[in-house]
C-alpha positions as CSV (number, residue, x, y, z in Angstrom):
1,M,-12.2,7.4,-14.5
2,K,-15.8,6.2,-14.8
3,L,-18.3,5.1,-12.2
4,P,-22.0,4.2,-12.3
5,K,-24.5,7.0,-11.5
6,Y,-25.7,5.4,-8.3
7,L,-22.3,6.1,-6.8
8,C,-22.6,9.9,-7.4
9,P,-23.7,11.5,-4.1
10,I,-26.9,13.5,-4.6
11,K,-26.8,14.7,-1.0
12,K,-24.3,16.9,0.8
13,T,-23.5,17.9,4.3
14,N,-20.6,19.7,6.1
15,L,-17.6,17.5,5.7
16,T,-14.2,17.3,7.3
17,R,-11.1,15.2,6.8
18,L,-9.7,13.0,9.6
19,G,-6.4,11.1,9.7
20,K,-3.0,11.7,8.2
21,D,-2.3,13.2,4.8
22,N,-2.8,10.9,1.8
23,D,-3.4,7.2,2.6
24,G,-5.1,6.7,6.0
25,G,-7.2,9.9,5.9
26,Y,-11.0,9.8,5.3
27,V,-13.7,12.4,4.8
28,V,-16.6,12.3,7.3
29,A,-19.6,14.4,8.2
30,K,-19.0,16.9,11.0
31,K,-22.4,16.2,12.5
32,S,-21.6,12.5,12.6
33,I,-18.7,13.2,14.9
34,E,-20.9,15.5,17.1
35,K,-23.6,13.0,17.5
36,S,-21.4,10.0,18.2
37,D,-20.9,8.4,21.6
38,A,-18.5,5.8,20.3
39,L,-16.3,4.9,17.3
40,I,-16.0,1.4,16.1
41,S,-13.0,0.9,13.8
42,F,-12.4,-2.2,11.7
43,G,-8.8,-2.3,10.5
44,I,-5.9,-0.1,11.8
45,S,-2.5,-1.8,10.8
46,D,0.2,0.7,11.8
47,D,-2.0,3.8,11.3
48,W,-4.5,5.0,13.9
49,S,-4.4,8.7,12.9
50,F,-8.1,8.7,11.9
51,E,-9.0,7.4,15.4
52,K,-6.7,9.9,17.0
53,N,-8.2,12.8,15.1
54,F,-11.7,11.6,15.9
55,R,-10.9,11.5,19.6
56,E,-9.4,15.0,19.4
57,K,-12.8,16.2,18.0
58,K,-14.9,14.4,20.5
59,N,-13.7,12.2,23.4
60,V,-15.7,9.1,22.8
61,T,-15.2,5.4,23.4
62,I,-13.0,4.0,20.7
63,I,-12.9,0.3,20.0
64,C,-10.5,-0.9,17.2
65,F,-10.4,-4.4,15.7
66,D,-7.4,-5.8,13.9
67,S,-6.0,-9.3,14.4
68,S,-2.9,-8.6,12.4
69,V,-1.5,-6.0,14.8
70,N,0.3,-8.1,17.5
71,L,3.8,-8.6,18.9
72,I,5.0,-10.4,15.8
73,F,3.7,-7.5,13.6
74,W,5.8,-5.0,15.6
75,L,8.9,-7.2,15.6
76,K,8.8,-7.6,11.8
77,R,8.3,-3.9,11.4
78,S,11.2,-3.0,13.7
79,I,13.5,-5.4,11.9
80,K,12.5,-3.9,8.5
81,D,13.1,-0.4,9.8
82,F,16.5,-1.3,11.2
83,I,17.6,-2.9,7.9
84,D,16.3,0.2,6.0
85,L,18.3,2.4,8.3
86,L,21.5,0.4,7.8
87,L,21.2,0.3,4.1
88,F,19.9,3.8,3.7
89,R,17.0,2.6,1.7
90,N,14.7,5.2,3.1
91,N,15.0,8.7,4.6
92,P,17.0,8.1,7.8
93,F,14.9,10.6,9.7
94,K,11.7,8.9,8.6
95,V,13.0,5.5,9.5
96,F,14.2,6.8,12.9
97,L,10.7,8.1,13.6
98,N,9.2,4.8,12.6
99,F,11.0,3.2,15.5
100,F,8.8,5.1,17.9
101,T,5.5,4.0,16.3
102,Y,5.2,1.1,18.7
103,F,5.5,3.4,21.7
104,Q,2.9,5.8,20.1
105,Y,0.6,2.8,19.8
106,L,1.1,1.9,23.4
107,I,0.4,5.5,24.5
108,F,-2.8,5.8,22.4
109,F,-4.3,2.5,23.5
110,S,-3.4,3.1,27.1
111,H,-6.4,5.5,27.6
112,K,-9.2,3.7,29.5
113,N,-11.8,4.3,26.8
114,V,-9.5,3.4,23.8
115,I,-9.4,-0.3,23.1
116,H,-7.7,-2.6,20.6
117,E,-9.3,-6.0,20.2
118,K,-7.0,-8.4,18.3
119,K,-9.8,-10.0,16.5
120,Y,-10.6,-10.8,12.8
121,I,-13.8,-9.3,11.4
122,A,-16.0,-11.8,9.7
123,P,-19.4,-13.4,10.3
124,T,-18.9,-15.4,13.5
125,Q,-20.4,-18.5,11.9
126,Q,-17.7,-18.3,9.1
127,I,-14.9,-20.8,9.2
128,T,-11.6,-19.1,8.3
129,P,-8.5,-21.4,7.8
130,G,-5.7,-20.5,10.2
131,V,-7.9,-18.4,12.4
132,K,-9.3,-19.7,15.7
133,K,-13.1,-19.5,16.2
134,D,-12.7,-17.3,19.3
135,S,-10.5,-14.9,17.3
136,I,-13.3,-14.0,15.0
137,T,-16.0,-11.4,15.8
138,D,-18.5,-9.4,13.8
139,L,-20.7,-6.3,14.2
140,N,-23.6,-8.2,15.7
141,E,-21.5,-9.7,18.4
142,I,-19.6,-6.5,19.2
143,L,-22.9,-4.6,19.7
144,E,-24.2,-7.4,21.9
145,I,-21.1,-7.3,24.1
146,Y,-20.5,-3.5,24.3
147,R,-24.2,-2.4,24.1
148,L,-23.2,0.6,22.0
149,K,-25.6,3.2,20.6
150,N,-24.9,6.3,18.5
151,F,-21.7,5.0,17.1
152,F,-19.6,5.9,14.1
153,L,-18.3,3.0,12.0
154,K,-15.1,3.0,10.0
155,I,-14.3,0.0,7.9
156,D,-11.1,-0.9,6.0
157,I,-10.7,-4.7,6.1
158,E,-9.3,-5.5,2.6
159,G,-12.3,-7.2,1.1
160,S,-14.0,-8.7,4.2
161,E,-16.4,-5.7,4.2
162,Y,-18.8,-7.5,1.8
163,R,-19.4,-10.3,4.4
164,I,-20.8,-7.9,7.0
165,L,-22.9,-5.5,4.8
166,D,-26.1,-7.2,6.0
167,Q,-25.1,-6.6,9.6
168,I,-24.5,-2.9,8.9
169,L,-28.0,-2.7,7.4
170,K,-29.5,-4.5,10.4
171,N,-27.9,-2.0,12.9
172,E,-28.3,1.1,10.8
173,K,-30.5,2.9,13.3
174,D,-27.6,3.2,15.8
175,I,-25.0,4.3,13.2
176,T,-24.2,8.1,13.2
177,G,-22.0,7.8,10.2
178,L,-20.0,5.4,8.1
179,V,-16.8,5.5,6.1
180,I,-16.1,2.3,4.3
181,E,-13.4,1.3,1.8
182,F,-14.6,-1.1,-0.8
183,H,-12.0,-3.4,-2.5
184,D,-12.1,-5.4,-5.7
185,C,-15.1,-3.3,-6.8
186,D,-14.9,-4.7,-10.4
187,Y,-16.2,-8.0,-8.9
188,H,-18.7,-6.5,-6.5
189,Y,-20.4,-3.5,-8.1
190,K,-23.8,-5.1,-7.8
191,K,-23.3,-5.7,-4.1
192,I,-22.2,-2.1,-3.6
193,E,-25.3,-0.9,-5.5
194,N,-27.6,-3.0,-3.4
195,F,-26.0,-1.7,-0.2
196,V,-26.2,2.0,-1.3
197,K,-29.8,1.7,-2.2
198,N,-30.9,-0.2,0.9
199,F,-28.9,1.8,3.5
200,T,-30.9,4.5,5.2
201,L,-27.8,6.6,5.7
202,E,-27.1,8.6,2.5
203,L,-24.0,8.7,0.4
204,V,-22.5,12.1,0.8
205,H,-19.0,11.7,-0.5
206,I,-16.9,9.4,-2.7
207,H,-13.2,9.1,-3.2
208,V,-11.1,6.8,-5.4
209,N,-8.1,5.2,-3.7
210,N,-5.5,5.6,-6.5
211,Y,-3.4,2.7,-5.1
212,G,-6.1,0.4,-6.7
213,L,-6.2,-0.9,-10.2
214,I,-8.3,0.7,-13.0
215,D,-10.2,-2.0,-14.9
216,K,-10.6,-2.3,-18.7
217,F,-13.8,-0.2,-18.5
218,D,-11.8,2.7,-16.9
219,R,-13.5,1.9,-13.5
220,P,-11.5,2.1,-10.3
221,T,-11.4,-1.0,-8.1
222,V,-10.9,0.6,-4.7
223,L,-13.5,3.2,-3.4
224,E,-13.9,5.1,-0.2
225,L,-17.6,6.0,0.5
226,T,-18.9,8.3,3.2
227,F,-22.5,8.1,4.5
228,S,-24.4,10.2,7.0
229,P,-28.0,10.2,8.3
230,K,-30.7,11.9,6.2
231,D,-31.3,14.6,8.8
232,F,-27.8,15.9,8.3
233,N,-28.0,16.3,4.6
234,N,-29.2,18.6,1.8
235,I,-29.5,18.3,-2.0
236,R,-26.4,18.8,-4.1
237,T,-26.4,21.1,-7.1
238,E,-24.9,19.8,-10.3
239,V,-21.8,21.8,-9.8
240,E,-21.3,20.1,-6.4
241,K,-21.2,16.6,-8.1
242,E,-17.7,17.0,-9.2
243,F,-15.1,14.7,-7.5
244,P,-12.5,14.7,-6.2
245,V,-13.1,17.8,-4.1
246,L,-10.3,20.4,-4.0
247,G,-9.2,21.2,-0.4
248,L,-10.9,18.1,1.0
249,D,-9.6,15.0,-0.9
250,Q,-6.0,13.9,-1.1
251,P,-4.5,11.2,-3.3
252,N,-3.8,8.0,-1.3
253,N,-0.6,7.7,-3.3
254,K,0.9,11.1,-3.1
255,N,3.1,10.4,-6.2
256,K,0.0,10.0,-8.4
257,Q,-2.7,12.6,-9.1
258,D,-6.3,12.0,-8.3
259,L,-8.3,11.8,-11.6
260,P,-11.7,13.3,-12.1
261,I,-14.7,11.0,-12.0
262,L,-17.3,10.7,-14.8
263,F,-20.6,9.3,-13.6
264,E,-22.4,7.4,-16.3
265,D,-25.5,5.1,-16.7
266,N,-24.9,1.6,-15.4
């Protein structure tokens, strides 16, 4: 696979992986965890393993935002799992365990400093068809309400990330680390380039989500980028600019191998 050179991390830091194996896990800077007083997470669906692992490393306030995870979401999931069990369309033991996901959700979000806000992430002035105005929030509003400092930011919101990049830049002085999944990159490489170049936190890791398409130029369309503050980082050697990183990265789709990345001029 090919990517432009500006996406090759030239800085390094001590990294660790949080979250479950394969899809749902992300690579972050260890110091980012240590220096954080809170975790803001945009997008959880039925997987909060990243947030759970983060809390195990450091017991911070965790605030998750996902409007799609509601009672209807859990009912649909339960019905699907029940049908899969009856028709033996999946491993029966795995399906049986899925039944308990809702109860695990209730347990995790029952902690007093772990919150799930059922809100859609987008600029608050944006009009979104089918979404009530009071169901929309953005980073600026969240920080105004919760008054958070020294927070880690995790973003996986299926394309809406581009609409809040300016807010990330505006609040960068309070961000201890960022992991962000960029979608439909083939349409947005210029926006990603501008963000990487203007963000004071430095790019320290990159991973291709192999569930995404590869365009006609052999460029992946879904990327996971990790940033950490300058003070945490050192210069990479040329040997250290090879990705994916063995022992750290895992393919999102476990049935497909992660391919090496060739960084080339834009």
